[in-house]
VEXNU-254223 format. One line per field, with one value per residue: residue number from 1; residue in one letter; x, y, z of N, C-alpha, C in turn. Coordinates in nm, 2 decimals. Atoms other than C-alpha are relative to their C-alpha. Layout:
// VEXNU-254223
n = c(NUM, ...) .
res = c(a, ...) .
n_c1 = c(X, ...) .
n_c2 = c(Y, ...) .
n_c3 = c(Z, ...) .
ca_c1 = c(X, ...) .
ca_c2 = c(Y, ...) .
ca_c3 = c(Z, ...) .
c_c1 = c(X, ...) .
c_c2 = c(Y, ...) .
c_c3 = c(Z, ...) .
This chain:
// VEXNU-254223
n = c(1, 2, 3, 4, 5, 6, 7, 8, 9, 10, 11, 12, 13, 14, 15, 16, 17, 18, 19, 20, 21, 22, 23, 24, 25, 26, 27, 28, 29, 30, 31, 32, 33, 34, 35, 36, 37, 38, 39, 40, 41, 42, 43, 44, 45, 46, 47, 48, 49, 50, 51, 52, 53, 54, 55, 56, 57, 58, 59, 60, 61, 62, 63, 64, 65, 66, 67, 68, 69, 70, 71, 72, 73, 74, 75, 76, 77, 78, 79, 80, 81, 82, 83, 84, 85, 86, 87, 88, 89, 90, 91, 92, 93, 94, 95, 96, 97, 98, 99, 100, 101, 102, 103, 104, 105, 106, 107, 108, 109, 110, 111, 112, 113, 114, 115, 116, 117, 118, 119, 120, 121, 122, 123, 124, 125, 126, 127, 128, 129, 130, 131, 132, 133, 134, 135, 136, 137, 138, 139, 140, 141, 142, 143, 144, 145, 146, 147, 148, 149, 150, 151, 152, 153, 154, 155, 156, 157, 158, 159, 160, 161, 162, 163, 164, 165, 166, 167, 168, 169, 170, 171, 172, 173, 174, 175, 176, 177, 178, 179, 180, 181, 182, 183, 184, 185, 186, 187, 188, 189, 190, 191, 192, 193, 194, 195, 196, 197, 198, 199, 200, 201, 202, 203, 204, 205, 206, 207, 208, 209, 210, 211, 212, 213, 214, 215, 216, 217, 218, 219, 220, 221, 222, 223, 224, 225, 226, 227, 228, 229, 230, 231, 232, 233, 234, 235, 236, 237, 238, 239, 240, 241, 242, 243, 244, 245, 246, 247, 248, 249, 250) .
res = c(x, x, x, x, x, x, x, x, x, x, x, x, x, x, x, x, x, x, x, x, x, x, x, x, x, x, x, x, x, x, x, x, x, x, x, x, x, x, x, x, x, x, x, x, x, x, x, x, x, x, x, x, x, x, x, x, x, x, x, x, x, x, x, x, x, x, x, x, x, x, x, x, x, x, x, x, x, x, x, x, x, x, x, x, x, x, x, x, x, x, x, x, x, x, x, x, x, x, x, x, x, x, x, x, x, x, x, x, x, x, x, x, x, x, x, x, x, x, x, x, x, x, x, x, x, x, x, x, x, x, x, x, x, x, x, x, x, x, x, x, x, x, x, x, x, x, x, x, x, x, x, x, x, x, x, x, x, x, x, x, x, x, x, x, x, x, x, x, x, x, x, x, x, x, x, x, x, x, x, x, x, x, x, x, x, x, x, x, x, x, x, x, x, x, x, x, x, x, x, x, x, x, x, x, x, x, x, x, x, x, x, x, x, x, x, x, x, x, x, x, x, x, x, x, x, x, x, x, x, x, x, x, x, x, x, x, x, x, x, x, x, x, x, x, x, x, x, x, x, x) .
n_c1 = c(0.14, 0.06, -0.05, 0.08, 0.12, 0.10, 0.06, 0.10, 0.11, 0.09, 0.07, 0.11, 0.10, 0.07, 0.08, 0.11, 0.10, 0.06, 0.08, 0.02, -0.04, -0.14, -0.09, 0.03, -0.02, -0.14, -0.06, -0.14, -0.06, 0.02, -0.11, -0.13, -0.01, -0.02, -0.14, -0.09, -0.09, -0.13, -0.08, -0.12, -0.10, -0.04, -0.05, -0.11, 0.04, 0.03, 0.13, 0.10, 0.05, 0.12, 0.09, 0.05, -0.01, -0.14, -0.02, -0.08, 0.09, 0.08, 0.13, 0.11, -0.01, 0.10, -0.07, 0.10, 0.02, -0.13, 0.00, 0.09, -0.05, -0.11, 0.05, 0.14, 0.08, 0.04, 0.11, 0.13, 0.02, 0.10, -0.08, -0.11, 0.04, 0.04, -0.11, -0.07, 0.08, -0.02, -0.14, -0.02, 0.07, -0.09, -0.11, 0.05, 0.01, -0.14, -0.05, 0.07, -0.05, -0.14, 0.01, 0.05, -0.11, -0.10, 0.04, 0.06, -0.09, -0.14, -0.05, 0.01, -0.05, -0.13, -0.09, -0.09, 0.07, 0.08, -0.07, -0.11, -0.09, -0.03, -0.13, 0.01, 0.10, 0.13, 0.02, 0.03, 0.13, 0.09, 0.01, 0.05, 0.15, 0.06, -0.01, 0.10, 0.13, 0.00, 0.00, 0.14, 0.08, -0.04, 0.05, 0.12, -0.06, 0.10, 0.01, -0.12, 0.01, 0.10, -0.06, -0.10, 0.07, 0.05, -0.11, -0.07, 0.07, -0.06, 0.08, -0.04, 0.04, -0.04, -0.09, -0.04, -0.10, -0.12, -0.06, 0.02, 0.06, -0.10, -0.03, 0.12, 0.00, -0.10, 0.05, 0.10, -0.06, -0.06, 0.11, 0.05, -0.10, -0.01, 0.12, 0.01, -0.08, 0.07, -0.01, -0.10, -0.09, -0.13, -0.03, -0.03, -0.14, 0.01, 0.08, -0.07, -0.10, -0.10, 0.01, -0.09, -0.14, -0.02, -0.03, -0.11, 0.05, -0.02, -0.05, 0.11, 0.01, 0.06, 0.14, 0.07, 0.02, 0.09, 0.14, 0.05, 0.04, 0.10, 0.12, -0.02, -0.02, 0.13, 0.08, -0.05, 0.05, 0.15, 0.02, -0.04, 0.10, 0.13, 0.08, 0.11, -0.05, -0.01, 0.13, 0.05, -0.07, 0.07, 0.14, 0.00, -0.05, 0.11, 0.11, -0.04, -0.02, 0.13, 0.06, -0.08, 0.03, 0.14, 0.00, -0.05, 0.09, 0.12) .
n_c2 = c(0.02, 0.00, 0.10, 0.11, -0.03, -0.07, 0.10, 0.08, -0.08, -0.03, 0.12, 0.01, -0.09, 0.06, 0.11, -0.06, -0.06, 0.10, 0.09, 0.12, 0.12, 0.04, -0.08, 0.01, 0.14, 0.01, -0.14, 0.01, 0.02, -0.13, -0.09, 0.05, -0.03, -0.15, -0.03, 0.10, -0.03, -0.05, 0.12, 0.00, -0.05, 0.11, 0.11, -0.04, 0.01, -0.13, -0.06, 0.03, 0.14, 0.00, -0.12, 0.01, -0.14, -0.03, -0.15, -0.06, -0.02, -0.12, 0.01, 0.04, 0.13, 0.04, 0.11, 0.11, 0.07, 0.07, 0.11, 0.11, 0.06, 0.09, 0.10, 0.00, 0.07, -0.09, -0.09, 0.07, 0.02, 0.11, 0.13, -0.02, 0.01, -0.13, -0.08, -0.05, -0.11, -0.12, -0.04, -0.06, -0.13, -0.09, -0.02, -0.09, -0.13, -0.04, -0.03, -0.12, -0.12, -0.02, -0.06, -0.14, -0.08, -0.02, -0.08, -0.13, -0.07, 0.01, -0.04, -0.14, -0.09, 0.04, 0.07, -0.08, -0.09, -0.09, -0.13, 0.03, 0.07, 0.13, 0.00, 0.07, -0.07, 0.04, 0.13, 0.01, -0.06, 0.10, 0.10, -0.06, -0.01, 0.13, 0.05, -0.08, 0.05, 0.13, -0.03, -0.04, 0.12, 0.07, -0.07, 0.06, 0.12, 0.10, 0.06, 0.08, 0.12, 0.09, 0.06, 0.09, 0.12, 0.08, 0.05, 0.11, 0.13, 0.09, 0.03, 0.13, 0.02, -0.11, 0.05, -0.10, 0.07, -0.07, -0.02, 0.13, 0.00, -0.03, -0.15, -0.07, 0.02, -0.09, -0.14, -0.01, -0.03, -0.13, -0.10, -0.01, -0.09, -0.13, -0.08, -0.03, -0.11, -0.12, -0.10, -0.10, -0.03, 0.06, 0.11, -0.05, 0.04, 0.13, -0.03, -0.10, 0.09, -0.06, -0.15, -0.06, 0.02, -0.10, -0.13, 0.02, 0.03, 0.15, 0.04, -0.01, -0.14, -0.09, 0.04, -0.05, -0.14, -0.02, 0.03, -0.12, -0.09, 0.06, -0.07, -0.12, 0.05, 0.04, -0.12, -0.06, 0.08, -0.01, -0.13, 0.01, 0.08, -0.06, 0.10, 0.04, 0.10, 0.12, 0.05, 0.05, 0.13, 0.09, 0.02, 0.08, 0.14, 0.07, 0.02, 0.09, 0.13, 0.06, 0.04, 0.11, 0.12, 0.02, 0.06, 0.13, 0.09, 0.02) .
n_c3 = c(0.01, -0.13, -0.09, -0.03, -0.08, 0.08, 0.09, -0.08, -0.04, 0.11, 0.03, -0.10, 0.04, 0.12, -0.05, -0.07, 0.10, 0.09, -0.08, 0.08, -0.08, 0.03, -0.08, -0.14, -0.04, -0.05, 0.01, -0.01, 0.13, 0.07, -0.05, 0.04, 0.14, 0.02, -0.02, 0.06, 0.11, -0.05, -0.04, 0.08, -0.08, -0.09, 0.08, 0.09, 0.14, 0.07, -0.03, 0.10, -0.01, -0.08, 0.02, 0.14, 0.05, 0.03, -0.03, 0.11, 0.11, -0.03, 0.06, -0.08, -0.05, -0.10, -0.08, -0.02, 0.12, 0.02, -0.09, 0.05, 0.12, -0.04, -0.09, 0.03, -0.10, -0.10, 0.05, 0.00, -0.14, -0.02, 0.00, -0.11, -0.14, -0.06, -0.04, 0.12, 0.06, -0.08, 0.02, 0.13, -0.02, -0.07, 0.09, 0.09, -0.06, -0.01, 0.13, 0.05, -0.08, 0.05, 0.14, -0.01, -0.05, 0.10, 0.11, -0.04, -0.10, 0.01, 0.13, 0.03, -0.11, -0.06, 0.09, 0.08, 0.09, -0.08, -0.03, -0.09, 0.08, -0.05, -0.08, -0.13, -0.08, 0.05, -0.04, -0.14, -0.02, 0.05, -0.10, -0.12, 0.02, -0.01, -0.14, -0.08, 0.03, -0.07, -0.15, -0.03, -0.01, -0.12, -0.12, -0.04, -0.06, -0.01, 0.14, 0.03, -0.09, 0.06, 0.12, -0.05, -0.05, 0.11, 0.07, -0.08, 0.01, 0.10, 0.12, 0.06, 0.14, 0.08, 0.10, 0.09, 0.07, 0.02, -0.13, -0.06, -0.13, -0.10, 0.00, -0.06, -0.14, -0.06, 0.02, -0.10, -0.13, 0.01, -0.01, -0.14, -0.07, 0.06, -0.02, -0.15, -0.04, -0.03, 0.11, -0.03, 0.11, -0.01, 0.09, 0.13, 0.03, 0.08, 0.12, 0.09, 0.08, 0.10, 0.00, -0.10, 0.04, 0.11, -0.07, -0.08, -0.14, 0.00, -0.13, -0.10, -0.05, 0.11, 0.02, -0.11, 0.02, 0.12, -0.04, -0.07, 0.10, 0.08, 0.00, 0.08, 0.13, 0.04, 0.02, 0.13, 0.11, 0.01, 0.06, 0.14, 0.07, -0.05, -0.07, 0.09, 0.09, -0.08, -0.03, 0.13, 0.01, -0.09, 0.04, 0.13, -0.03, -0.06, 0.10, 0.11, -0.06, -0.02, 0.13, 0.06, -0.08, 0.03, 0.13, -0.02, -0.07, 0.08) .
ca_c1 = c(0.41, 0.15, 0.24, 0.09, -0.15, -0.31, -0.36, -0.53, -0.74, -0.87, -0.95, -1.15, -1.34, -1.42, -1.55, -1.77, -1.92, -1.98, -2.11, -2.05, -2.03, -1.71, -1.54, -1.70, -1.64, -1.26, -1.16, -0.81, -0.74, -0.88, -0.63, -0.35, -0.42, -0.43, -0.07, 0.07, 0.20, 0.48, 0.59, 0.85, 1.05, 1.06, 1.14, 1.40, 1.19, 1.15, 0.86, 0.69, 0.66, 0.39, 0.26, 0.21, 0.31, 0.62, 0.75, 0.97, 0.66, 0.48, 0.19, -0.15, -0.13, -0.38, -0.21, -0.53, -0.58, -0.21, -0.25, -0.55, -0.38, -0.07, -0.28, -0.62, -0.74, -0.76, -1.00, -1.27, -1.39, -1.67, -1.39, -1.18, -1.20, -1.37, -1.04, -0.87, -1.15, -1.11, -0.73, -0.76, -1.01, -0.76, -0.48, -0.69, -0.74, -0.36, -0.28, -0.54, -0.41, -0.05, -0.14, -0.33, -0.03, 0.21, 0.00, -0.16, 0.11, 0.45, 0.50, 0.36, 0.51, 0.82, 0.96, 1.23, 0.97, 0.82, 0.91, 1.13, 1.31, 1.32, 1.62, 1.70, 1.48, 1.19, 1.23, 1.24, 0.94, 0.75, 0.83, 0.75, 0.40, 0.33, 0.46, 0.23, -0.07, 0.01, 0.07, -0.28, -0.43, -0.24, -0.38, -0.71, -0.58, -0.91, -0.94, -0.58, -0.63, -0.93, -0.73, -0.44, -0.68, -0.83, -0.49, -0.36, -0.63, -0.49, -0.62, -0.61, -0.75, -0.57, -0.41, -0.23, -0.01, 0.25, 0.32, 0.38, 0.22, 0.54, 0.61, 0.25, 0.29, 0.60, 0.43, 0.13, 0.35, 0.53, 0.20, 0.08, 0.40, 0.41, 0.05, 0.08, 0.33, 0.22, 0.17, 0.50, 0.78, 1.06, 1.01, 1.06, 1.43, 1.31, 1.05, 1.28, 1.55, 1.73, 1.58, 1.76, 2.08, 2.04, 2.05, 2.35, 2.15, 2.30, 2.42, 2.20, 2.28, 2.20, 1.88, 1.77, 1.82, 1.64, 1.34, 1.30, 1.25, 0.99, 0.68, 0.81, 0.91, 0.56, 0.40, 0.62, 0.53, 0.16, 0.17, 0.34, 0.09, -0.21, -0.43, -0.71, -0.49, -0.41, -0.77, -0.86, -0.60, -0.76, -1.11, -1.02, -0.83, -1.14, -1.39, -1.19, -1.08, -1.44, -1.56, -1.28, -1.36, -1.73, -1.67, -1.46, -1.72, -2.01) .
ca_c2 = c(0.42, 0.43, 0.23, -0.07, 0.07, 0.30, 0.02, -0.19, 0.10, 0.18, -0.19, -0.18, 0.12, -0.04, -0.35, -0.13, 0.04, -0.27, -0.49, -0.79, -1.14, -1.22, -0.94, -1.01, -1.39, -1.36, -1.00, -1.12, -1.24, -0.91, -0.71, -0.95, -0.91, -0.53, -0.54, -0.84, -0.67, -0.52, -0.88, -0.82, -0.63, -0.93, -1.17, -0.96, -0.97, -0.70, -0.47, -0.55, -0.92, -0.84, -0.50, -0.58, -0.22, -0.12, 0.21, 0.25, 0.26, 0.60, 0.49, 0.38, 0.07, -0.13, -0.33, -0.52, -0.62, -0.72, -0.94, -1.13, -1.17, -1.32, -1.53, -1.60, -1.84, -1.56, -1.37, -1.63, -1.58, -1.84, -2.11, -1.98, -2.05, -1.77, -1.67, -1.65, -1.43, -1.19, -1.19, -1.10, -0.82, -0.67, -0.71, -0.52, -0.23, -0.21, -0.21, 0.06, 0.29, 0.25, 0.33, 0.64, 0.76, 0.71, 0.88, 1.16, 1.24, 1.10, 1.15, 1.50, 1.64, 1.44, 1.25, 1.35, 1.51, 1.71, 2.07, 1.91, 1.70, 1.39, 1.50, 1.37, 1.63, 1.53, 1.17, 1.23, 1.46, 1.19, 0.94, 1.18, 1.25, 0.88, 0.81, 1.09, 0.95, 0.61, 0.76, 0.92, 0.58, 0.43, 0.69, 0.51, 0.25, 0.07, 0.02, -0.10, -0.34, -0.49, -0.53, -0.69, -0.93, -1.04, -1.08, -1.30, -1.56, -1.87, -1.95, -2.30, -2.25, -1.95, -2.03, -1.77, -1.92, -1.65, -1.63, -1.96, -2.05, -2.02, -1.66, -1.56, -1.71, -1.50, -1.19, -1.25, -1.25, -0.94, -0.76, -0.84, -0.68, -0.39, -0.28, -0.28, 0.00, 0.33, 0.64, 0.81, 0.95, 0.73, 0.44, 0.67, 0.56, 0.22, 0.37, 0.64, 0.38, 0.49, 0.84, 0.91, 0.77, 1.00, 1.30, 1.16, 1.08, 0.74, 0.74, 0.68, 1.04, 1.20, 1.00, 1.10, 1.46, 1.43, 1.27, 1.59, 1.78, 1.55, 1.74, 2.06, 1.86, 1.71, 2.05, 2.18, 1.89, 1.92, 2.29, 2.20, 1.93, 2.10, 1.93, 1.92, 1.71, 1.46, 1.44, 1.38, 1.10, 0.93, 0.97, 0.84, 0.54, 0.45, 0.50, 0.33, 0.05, -0.01, -0.01, -0.24, -0.49, -0.46, -0.54, -0.84, -0.98, -0.93) .
ca_c3 = c(-0.28, 0.00, 0.30, 0.47, 0.73, 0.48, 0.23, 0.51, 0.62, 0.28, 0.22, 0.55, 0.43, 0.10, 0.28, 0.50, 0.20, -0.01, 0.27, 0.04, 0.20, 0.02, 0.21, 0.54, 0.55, 0.59, 0.66, 0.75, 0.40, 0.27, 0.48, 0.40, 0.03, 0.07, 0.19, 0.00, -0.32, -0.10, -0.01, -0.29, -0.03, 0.21, -0.08, -0.26, -0.58, -0.84, -0.77, -1.10, -1.01, -0.75, -0.86, -1.23, -1.32, -1.50, -1.36, -1.67, -1.89, -1.91, -2.13, -2.00, -1.78, -1.57, -1.29, -1.22, -1.58, -1.60, -1.29, -1.43, -1.76, -1.59, -1.35, -1.52, -1.25, -1.01, -1.23, -1.18, -0.82, -0.85, -0.88, -0.58, -0.21, 0.00, 0.15, -0.19, -0.32, -0.02, -0.06, -0.43, -0.34, -0.10, -0.36, -0.61, -0.37, -0.33, -0.70, -0.77, -0.49, -0.60, -0.96, -0.86, -0.65, -0.93, -1.19, -0.99, -0.73, -0.78, -1.16, -1.19, -0.86, -0.76, -1.06, -1.30, -1.53, -1.24, -1.14, -0.87, -1.13, -0.92, -0.70, -0.36, -0.19, -0.41, -0.32, 0.05, 0.03, -0.16, 0.11, 0.39, 0.26, 0.22, 0.57, 0.71, 0.54, 0.68, 1.03, 1.01, 0.94, 1.23, 1.46, 1.46, 1.71, 1.74, 1.36, 1.34, 1.64, 1.46, 1.14, 1.32, 1.50, 1.17, 1.00, 1.28, 1.23, 1.06, 0.71, 0.55, 0.20, 0.07, -0.27, -0.47, -0.74, -0.76, -0.38, -0.20, 0.13, 0.33, 0.21, 0.29, 0.63, 0.70, 0.56, 0.78, 1.09, 0.97, 0.92, 1.27, 1.40, 1.16, 1.19, 1.57, 1.56, 1.70, 1.47, 1.55, 1.34, 1.46, 1.22, 0.92, 0.94, 0.80, 0.56, 0.42, 0.31, 0.00, 0.01, 0.33, 0.20, -0.11, 0.13, 0.30, 0.62, 0.69, 1.05, 1.36, 1.49, 1.15, 1.12, 1.47, 1.39, 1.05, 1.22, 1.43, 1.10, 0.96, 1.07, 0.90, 0.59, 0.57, 0.61, 0.32, 0.10, 0.18, 0.09, -0.24, -0.33, -0.15, 0.10, -0.16, -0.39, -0.11, -0.01, -0.38, -0.39, -0.09, -0.22, -0.57, -0.42, -0.21, -0.50, -0.77, -0.55, -0.45, -0.81, -0.92, -0.64, -0.71, -1.08, -0.98, -0.75, -0.99) .
c_c1 = c(-0.07, 0.04, -0.11, -0.13, -0.10, -0.06, -0.11, -0.12, -0.09, -0.08, -0.12, -0.12, -0.08, -0.10, -0.12, -0.10, -0.07, -0.09, -0.03, 0.05, 0.14, 0.11, -0.01, 0.04, 0.14, 0.07, 0.15, 0.07, -0.02, 0.12, 0.14, 0.03, 0.03, 0.15, 0.10, 0.08, 0.14, 0.08, 0.13, 0.12, 0.06, 0.08, 0.12, -0.04, 0.00, -0.14, -0.11, -0.06, -0.13, -0.09, -0.05, -0.01, 0.14, 0.03, 0.08, -0.09, -0.09, -0.13, -0.10, 0.03, -0.11, 0.06, -0.10, -0.02, 0.12, 0.01, -0.09, 0.05, 0.11, -0.05, -0.16, -0.09, -0.05, -0.11, -0.14, -0.04, -0.09, 0.08, 0.10, -0.06, -0.04, 0.12, 0.09, -0.07, 0.02, 0.14, 0.01, -0.07, 0.09, 0.12, -0.04, 0.00, 0.14, 0.05, -0.07, 0.05, 0.14, 0.00, -0.04, 0.11, 0.10, -0.04, -0.05, 0.09, 0.15, 0.05, -0.01, 0.07, 0.14, 0.10, 0.10, -0.06, -0.08, 0.08, 0.12, 0.11, 0.06, 0.13, -0.02, -0.10, -0.14, -0.04, -0.03, -0.13, -0.11, -0.02, -0.06, -0.15, -0.07, 0.00, -0.11, -0.14, -0.02, -0.01, -0.14, -0.09, 0.03, -0.06, -0.13, 0.04, -0.10, -0.02, 0.12, 0.00, -0.09, 0.06, 0.10, -0.06, -0.04, 0.12, 0.06, -0.07, 0.06, -0.10, 0.05, -0.01, 0.04, 0.11, 0.02, 0.13, 0.13, 0.07, -0.02, -0.04, 0.10, 0.03, -0.12, -0.01, 0.09, -0.05, -0.11, 0.06, 0.06, -0.11, -0.06, 0.09, -0.01, -0.12, -0.03, 0.08, -0.08, 0.03, 0.10, 0.09, 0.13, 0.03, 0.02, 0.14, -0.01, -0.08, 0.08, 0.11, 0.09, -0.01, 0.08, 0.14, 0.04, 0.03, 0.12, -0.03, 0.02, 0.07, -0.11, -0.02, -0.07, -0.15, -0.09, -0.02, -0.09, -0.14, -0.06, -0.06, -0.12, -0.14, 0.00, 0.01, -0.14, -0.09, 0.04, -0.05, -0.15, -0.04, 0.02, -0.11, -0.14, -0.08, -0.12, 0.04, 0.02, -0.13, -0.06, 0.06, -0.07, -0.14, 0.00, 0.05, -0.12, -0.11, 0.04, 0.03, -0.13, -0.06, 0.07, -0.03, -0.15, -0.01, 0.05, -0.10, -0.13, 0.03) .
c_c2 = c(-0.01, -0.12, -0.09, 0.03, 0.07, -0.09, -0.09, 0.08, 0.03, -0.13, -0.02, 0.09, -0.05, -0.11, 0.06, 0.06, -0.10, -0.10, -0.13, -0.12, -0.05, 0.08, -0.02, -0.14, -0.03, 0.13, -0.01, -0.02, 0.12, 0.09, -0.05, 0.03, 0.15, 0.04, -0.08, 0.04, 0.05, -0.12, -0.01, 0.05, -0.11, -0.11, 0.04, -0.01, 0.14, 0.04, -0.05, -0.14, -0.01, 0.12, 0.01, 0.14, 0.03, 0.15, 0.06, 0.04, 0.12, 0.00, -0.06, -0.15, -0.03, -0.12, -0.12, -0.09, -0.09, -0.12, -0.11, -0.06, -0.10, -0.12, -0.01, -0.07, 0.09, 0.09, -0.06, -0.03, -0.12, -0.13, 0.00, -0.02, 0.14, 0.09, 0.05, 0.12, 0.13, 0.05, 0.08, 0.14, 0.10, 0.04, 0.11, 0.14, 0.06, 0.05, 0.13, 0.12, 0.04, 0.07, 0.14, 0.09, 0.03, 0.10, 0.14, 0.08, -0.01, 0.06, 0.15, 0.10, -0.04, -0.07, 0.09, 0.10, 0.10, 0.13, -0.03, -0.09, -0.13, 0.00, -0.06, 0.06, -0.04, -0.14, -0.01, 0.07, -0.09, -0.10, 0.05, 0.01, -0.14, -0.05, 0.07, -0.05, -0.14, 0.02, 0.04, -0.12, -0.08, 0.06, -0.05, -0.14, -0.11, -0.07, -0.09, -0.13, -0.10, -0.06, -0.10, -0.13, -0.09, -0.07, -0.12, -0.13, -0.09, -0.03, -0.13, -0.01, 0.11, -0.05, 0.11, -0.05, 0.07, 0.04, -0.13, 0.02, 0.04, 0.15, 0.08, -0.01, 0.10, 0.14, 0.03, 0.04, 0.14, 0.11, 0.02, 0.09, 0.14, 0.09, 0.03, 0.12, 0.13, 0.11, 0.11, 0.02, -0.09, -0.11, 0.05, -0.04, -0.13, 0.03, 0.08, -0.07, 0.08, 0.15, 0.07, -0.01, 0.10, 0.13, -0.01, -0.02, -0.15, -0.04, 0.01, 0.15, 0.09, -0.03, 0.05, 0.15, 0.03, -0.03, 0.12, 0.10, -0.05, 0.08, 0.13, -0.04, -0.04, 0.12, 0.07, -0.08, 0.01, 0.13, -0.01, -0.08, 0.06, -0.11, -0.05, -0.11, -0.14, -0.06, -0.07, -0.14, -0.11, -0.04, -0.09, -0.14, -0.08, -0.03, -0.10, -0.14, -0.07, -0.05, -0.12, -0.14, -0.04, -0.07, -0.14, -0.10, -0.03, -0.08) .
c_c3 = c(0.14, 0.08, 0.06, 0.08, -0.08, -0.10, 0.08, 0.04, -0.11, -0.04, 0.10, -0.04, -0.12, 0.05, 0.07, -0.09, -0.08, 0.07, -0.08, 0.09, -0.03, 0.07, 0.15, 0.06, 0.05, -0.02, 0.01, -0.13, -0.08, 0.03, -0.04, -0.15, -0.03, 0.03, -0.08, -0.12, 0.05, 0.06, -0.08, 0.08, 0.09, -0.09, -0.08, -0.15, -0.06, 0.03, -0.10, 0.01, 0.08, -0.02, -0.15, -0.07, -0.02, 0.02, -0.11, -0.12, 0.04, -0.08, 0.10, 0.04, 0.10, 0.08, 0.02, -0.12, -0.03, 0.09, -0.05, -0.13, 0.03, 0.08, -0.02, 0.10, 0.10, -0.04, 0.00, 0.15, 0.04, 0.02, 0.11, 0.14, 0.05, 0.04, -0.11, -0.06, 0.09, -0.01, -0.13, 0.00, 0.06, -0.09, -0.11, 0.05, 0.01, -0.14, -0.05, 0.07, -0.05, -0.14, 0.00, 0.06, -0.11, -0.11, 0.04, 0.10, -0.04, -0.14, -0.02, 0.10, 0.05, -0.10, -0.08, -0.10, 0.07, 0.02, 0.10, -0.06, 0.07, 0.08, 0.13, 0.09, -0.04, 0.05, 0.15, 0.04, -0.03, 0.11, 0.13, 0.00, 0.01, 0.14, 0.09, -0.02, 0.07, 0.15, 0.04, 0.01, 0.13, 0.12, 0.05, 0.06, 0.00, -0.13, -0.03, 0.09, -0.06, -0.13, 0.03, 0.05, -0.11, -0.08, 0.07, 0.00, -0.10, -0.11, -0.07, -0.15, -0.09, -0.11, -0.11, -0.07, -0.01, 0.14, 0.08, 0.15, 0.11, 0.00, 0.05, 0.15, 0.07, -0.01, 0.10, 0.14, 0.00, 0.01, 0.14, 0.08, -0.05, 0.03, 0.14, 0.04, 0.02, -0.11, 0.04, -0.12, 0.00, -0.10, -0.15, -0.04, -0.08, -0.13, -0.10, -0.09, -0.09, -0.01, 0.10, -0.04, -0.11, 0.05, 0.08, 0.15, 0.02, 0.13, 0.10, 0.05, -0.11, -0.02, 0.11, -0.01, -0.12, 0.05, 0.07, -0.10, -0.08, 0.00, -0.09, -0.15, -0.06, -0.03, -0.14, -0.12, -0.02, -0.06, -0.15, -0.08, 0.02, 0.07, -0.08, -0.09, 0.08, 0.03, -0.13, -0.03, 0.08, -0.05, -0.13, 0.03, 0.06, -0.11, -0.11, 0.05, 0.03, -0.13, -0.06, 0.07, -0.03, -0.14, 0.01, 0.06, -0.08, -0.12) .
């Protein structure tokens, strides 16, 4: 699914468009929420626990609706602290974007039911395109610096019942470090994970050689998907994330 810098960047764009006080009062909690569903990696949890989306289910799903069903207190922003409201808004943007990627990109073009049949090459191409989109978001160093600055601010009244305060504190520290990384190709060795191992790329030397091929692989995957489809994904993520947050705040 889309990576951390892209999630934070889209949340920032949504906030710029909505100009809602709830998003401006604690931008750090907004950005923290926009990355927090991926805390399952840090905690060793199942993805569904924080994404509220079952990847084994191919019927219609709404991750946002599932989150509020599981945690109804979060669905009532008037009863929450300002920081918690901002966090939930960021969280919504993440869930919406991941859902769009799954339904519009991964399943039709890279999954087992796609023309590529979900093989190892399909999985690495999927990850490479996600990484490149994230790399493009990181290229705006001023925007990333502002996001990191906001995330680094301490928050006292953030209450999310399914993620404890200690875990969120560790995640905040990790995000300050992660979002500061430059937009290079080298860190794909961490992002590629199982997809690299599936290709048999599992030694430092093999990974270093593979990284050299990433620009060409991204170009191939982009041609396969089309630039227009990727732009449509980004636009839909922005628009539907904005509307979901607006509905939540209204």
